[in-house]
N, C-alpha and C positions, 0 to 999 in steps of 0.2 A: 631768576625766580619769576619775573614777569611773564616770560614765555611759557613756563610751566603752568602758571595760574590761568593764563589766557587759553591754553590747551584744555585744561580741566574744565574751565567755564564753558568752552565751546562744546565739549563732550556732554556736559550736564544739560545744556540747553537743547541739544539735539535729542538726547535721551528723553527729556521731558516732552518734547514735541511728539515723539513716537508713542510715549505712554498715554498722552492725552488723546491721540487718534485711536489708540487701541481701546481705551476706556469708552470712547464714543461708539466704537464698533460693538463692544460687548453690551453696552446699554441698549443698543438698537436690536440686539438679539441675533447678530450676525456672528458666525464662528469664523475667526481668522486669527492665526497665530501672529504674535509680534514679529516673528522672523519674516513673514510675508510682507509686512510694511517696510521692513529694512531692505528686503530684496527688491521691492519696487523702487525705493530710493536709489539703490545701487544700479538699477537698470535705467535710471533717469525718467522714471514714471512718477508723477506727483501722487504720493499716497493719499493726500487729502482729497484730490479729485476722485479717485477710485472709491474711497470711503463715502464721499458725498453721493456718488452714483449708486453705490450699493444700498445706502440708507434710503434713497429715493425709490429705488426698485423694490425694496422691502415694503415701504409704505404703500406702493401701488400693487403689492402682491404679485410681483414679477419673479420668475425663476431664472436667475442668471448667476454666473460664477465670476469670481474675481479674475480668473484666468481669461475668460472671454473679454472682460472689460480691458484688462491690461493689453491683451493682444490687439484689440481694436485701437486702443490709444497708440500703441507702437506702430500700427499700420498707418497712422495719421488721421484716424477718425475722431469724431467728437462724441465721447461716451455719454455726456449729459443729454445731448440731442437724441441719441439712440434710446436712452432710457425714457425720456419724455415722449418720444414717438410711440414706443411700446406701451407706455401707460395710457396714451390717448386711444390706441387701438384696443387695449384691454377694456377701457371704460366704455367703448362702443361694442364690446363683445365680439371683436374681430380677432381670431386666433392668428398670431404671427410668430415667426421664429426669429431669434436674435440674429442669426446669420443673414436672413433676408433684409432686415432693417439695417444691419451693419454694411452689407453690400451696397444698399441704396445710398447710405451715407458716404461710403468710400468712392462711389461713382460721382459724387459731387452734387447730388440733389439736396435741396434745402428741405430737411425733414419737418420743418415747421409748416411748410406749405403742401407737402405730399399728403394726399388722401390715404388714410390707413388701409382702405380697400386695395390700393396699389400693392401693398406688401403681400396681400393674399395672392394677387396675380403673379407676383414674383415667385412666391412659394410654389404655385401650380406650374409655372413655367420651368422651374428647376426640378419638378417631379417629387418634391418633398412636401410632406404635410403631417 
């Protein structure tokens, strides 16, 4: 009986965590199905981190997707630093692409010290804009 109760309690706590994250997503105006949060957990991506990044991106009026953030995290990138760097660039009216900032992050540069103008040069060098 103790094993069954422990299993049920574990399932309930996990479910409540997902529901609380999902409610946070919905309150923020971001559309994301509950199954996406569960899928992230199964892929060993911290859903709370992705939700925090999406909320911060929404507050900064940035256009990025859950998939972009998950892929960047799985590649070893720091999604919060990418969102912050894009927000700084947007604040300075510098158009940047998520891919350019993500590449810079994955290349090992400290996004806190990189001038947002450098992202524009990266975009031009890649031929994208």
